Each structure stands twice: as C-alpha cells, then as structure tokens.
N, C-alpha and C positions, 0 to 999 in steps of 0.2 A: 153177724148181718149174712146171711145167704146170698144177699147182692152181691158182695164182695167175689164171687164166683166170674160172674159179667164183669165187675169194675176192675178187675184187674187185668181183663182183656181189651181195654178202650186202647192202650197203646201199641199194643201187638196188632190189632185187626187196622186201626190206623196209619201203619206202616207194612201196610200188604195192599193185596188188589181186591179186598173183598169191599166196596164201593158202599152195597146195597148193607152191608154186616155193621159198619161205620156209620151209616148214617142211623140206622135202628139203634147201636147201643148211643149214640151221640143223644137220638131222642130219651130214650130211658135216662142218660144222663140229667137231663136237666128238668125231670118230673123228680129225680131223685135229688135236685139242688132246691125244688121248691117252685119252678115254675109250671104252669098251667095253660093251656088253650083249650077253649070252646069253640073255635070253627071248625064246622063240619067240612070247610071244602077240604078237598083229598089233597089238593094241592098247596095247600099252606094251614098246616097243622102240626102237632106233635103226638100224636099217635105211635106207638113204634109197631103197632101191626098195619098200619095203613100208610105206608111210603108216599110220597108224591110222585114217585114214579119219572118219567121223560116230563120235562115241562115243568116241574114242580120245585116250589122251594123244600129245599132238604130238611129244615127244620123251622116252625115261628110258635114262637110263645104270646100271650096277651097277658098274662098273668104274672108276678104284680107291676110288669111293664113289658111292655112288647121289645123282642130279638127276634130276630129273622137270621139266618146263616145258610152257609153252603158247606159241605162236607168233601173233601176231598183225599180219599185213601190213597197214597201211593207207594210202589217198593223202591223206586230209584230213580223214575222220570220227575222233571223239576215242573212244579205248578205253574200254569201258562197265566195269561191276564185273562182268555177267556173263563176262567172258575170266577173271579171276582166280579166281571163283565155280566156273566149268567145272571149273578146275586141279583145287579142292578137290574137287569130286564127282567125276572121272572118275580121279583119283590114289588117291582112296580106294575107289571101286568095283575098278580094275582090280590096285592094289597093296596094299591093305586093310591089314595090321600094318604093310609096307614102305613104306607112303609117309612115315609123319611124321618118321621119321629123316632122309630125302631134303632134299636142297640144293634150296632152288623157284628157277624162274627163268621170271619173262615176258617175253618177246622182243617188244617192240613198237614200230610204226613212229609210231605216234602219240600226241599227247597222252592221259594218263587223263584220266578224269572225278573228280570229289572222292570220289565212293564207290568207285571202283575205287582211287584211292588209298589210300585209306581203309582198304581189304581186304588190301591188300597189306604195308602196314603192321602191320597187325594179327596178318597169319597168317606173317608174317618170308619174304617173298618179296622177291627181285630183280629189279628192272625195269630191264632193260637194254637200250638201243637198238640196230638193225642196226649201223648204223657203229660201236659200240662193239666187238660182236662183230666184224665186220671185221676191225677195228684189232688184236684180240688173234690172230686165225687170221693174220692177214698175219704178226705178228711170229714165229709160230711158222711161217711156211713158210719166212723169211726166216733165221732162224736155229732151226734146230731143235733141240728141247730146252730152248728158252730158257724155255719155260712151264712151272713148277714147278706141277705140280694142287694138291699138298698147300699151297702158297703162295696157293693162290687159292681153296683150299677157305678155308683162315682168312679171307682177304678176304671170301668171299661169307657166311660167317657172322658178322661182324663189323657191328654197329647201323652207319650207318641201314638199316634195311630200306626198301623202298620204289624210290625211284630211287635206282640203285644204279652210274648212268656215274662218277660221281666216284671211289669207290674203286676202281672195275675201273681206271679211267685212271691212278691213280695208282698200283695196283699195276704197270699197263703201263710208265709211266714210268720205275718202281725198276727194271726190266729194262733199259728203253734206257738207265739213267743207267751200269748194270754194264755193259751192251754198250760203252759208251764208254771209262769208263776200263779195261778189256781192252783196247780197242785203242789208248788213248793209250799204255798199257806197250808193247805190241808196237813202236810206231811209234820209241820212243825206244831199244831195243834195236836195230830196223831203223837207226836213223840212228847211232848209235854204230860197229855195223861198216862203214857207207858211210863214216862220217869217218875213224875211226881205223884201219881195216883188221884189227882185232881182231875175230874174228870171236866171241867169247864177254865175256859181263859178267857181275861177279861181283853177287850180291844186294844187297849193302853200296855197292857204286858206281852200281848202278844206283838205288839208296834216293836215295841224294845228288842222281842226277841227274833225277830224278822232284819233289822238292823244289822245282826250281829250273827246272820243263818249264811254269807255269802248270798247277798239277794239276786234275785236275775232281771228288778227291775227296779229304780228308784220309786219310790211311793210316799206319797204322804198320808196322815192318820186319816180322813176323810174317805181319800181313794181306797186305802185298804178297807175300811169298812162298809163302802159301797160294794165292792168284791165281796165281803163276807155276808152281805143282806143277800148279794145274786146267789149263793153258794147256799145260804139256809135256805133258800126260797122253797114252797111244798113242791112245785114243780120241778124241781132236782134235786133237794135232798141229801147232797153231800154234808152239810153240816148244820145241826140245830143251835139255835138262838134263844137265852135266854135273855129278853128285853127289860131295861131299865129306863127310868126318868131321865137320865143323861146317857144318849147315844154311847159317849165314851166311857162309859161302864157296862155296855153290853157283854154279856157273855156269849161263849161259841165252843161249840162242843163236836168234836168226830163222828159220825157215822156212819159211813161210804167212802170208797177207795175209785179211783176211776185210774186204769191204765194209760199211759202214755207209750 
C-alpha cells in the first residue's frame, strides 16, 4: 500500500513541532480507517487539504458516527488544559447541538498536565498518542477492512476516559489475534493438501487437526465453521468451499495466503 509512506510518519510528526502536518496526517488517517464527512464548513471537516486553521476544530467526522478531535504535536513540552478546553469551546461553537453526541479525541504527542488530564476525564475525552494512531492505521493498511468502526466506537465509549492508549491497544491486539487465528487455520488446510495430496478437508477432520496443532485460541466446531465461511467468501477468497447438505460435512480447500 503506497499510503504506508505517510502512515509510517504519523508518530514521528506527532512528536515534533509540525502541528499542521500532524493535523493533515490525522485527517488522512481517519479517512483511511473509513470515516467520512460531507460538511463543507472549513472550521469542522475532514478534508486533508482544507485544515481548520485558527478557530477551527482539527478534525470532524460525520459517518458512520460523529467524531471530533484536537491534535497537539509536541516535541517536549507538556499538553496544557487549554488543549481539551479548546476542543470543548470550538466544538460547541461550530457543531452546536451536534457536539455532545460526538466521540471526543485528543491526539497528543506529549504528556498531559494534571489539569489537562482531569479535563479530558471529566468530559469523556479519549487521549491517544500518535504511536497508537499509527498502529491502528497501519493495521487497516495491511489488512483492509480489519478495523470494525462500530467495535472501535464501543471501545472509545467505554471507561476509562483520559489516557486511552491501553483500551485502544487492547482492541488492536484482539484484531491481531483474530488474524493470527485465521492464518493458523489456513496453514492447517494448506499442509493437509501438501502432505496428503487431498485437495479438500472436511470440517470435522479439520477440527480434529486444529486441536493437535497448538491452537492460538479455543474454538468449538460451529465457531470454526463460521470462520471458514468468512474466509471462503467471494469477497475474501482465501479458501474455497464445497457445500454439503450437512454443514459439518462441508469441505474447504486452500486458495491463497496472506502475510502476517
């Protein structure tokens, strides 16, 4: 993905004094994750080429749900309480009644002062570092569609508020585990074909082999079958499927791999 050129600069720029560039990369990041905004107001939009400038919020998303945020690129200084205070003031100024329902995010490269942290906690704001944003967008780049924005919403709506890296990184880890699980299943099917010459493997046979393969997660037979159906979808096409009258007798075969 050619976007990795700028994605891999998010943390570097966020921990610098290049505030405008960090705002631009943040907007590109949210678009990459699948957010969008039709708002033409230059003071509250998501266009990377039309930054809010003085008096505007740093980014605003409308779909699939509203998100508003402030960026603070810093080299070494602490993030003052005026940063979350600015998000409250400018958000209400430009979004009015649309502000309160928004997911609220502060993207900050530096440590927050005590007062700034209290402000974010008391106003249900999520403080995320540039490193965590980069990890999230890089995951989306490497595995397109892996970031479920509704699951991300659940994550950001949960306590604790204030410093939110831990809960976002926990969400990222869950996705990585799910990817690892799917790769593991595909490798079992691939090795079965290579070792036996049999192109197809029945679900029940695969389930038995999975149990002896040092599996990364515990699965029951139905859960495995649901994952296999997902991997054999025409839109994904990592596996092929031969459908049977009994789902437990469905057969699957390897088509293509993906890198971990």
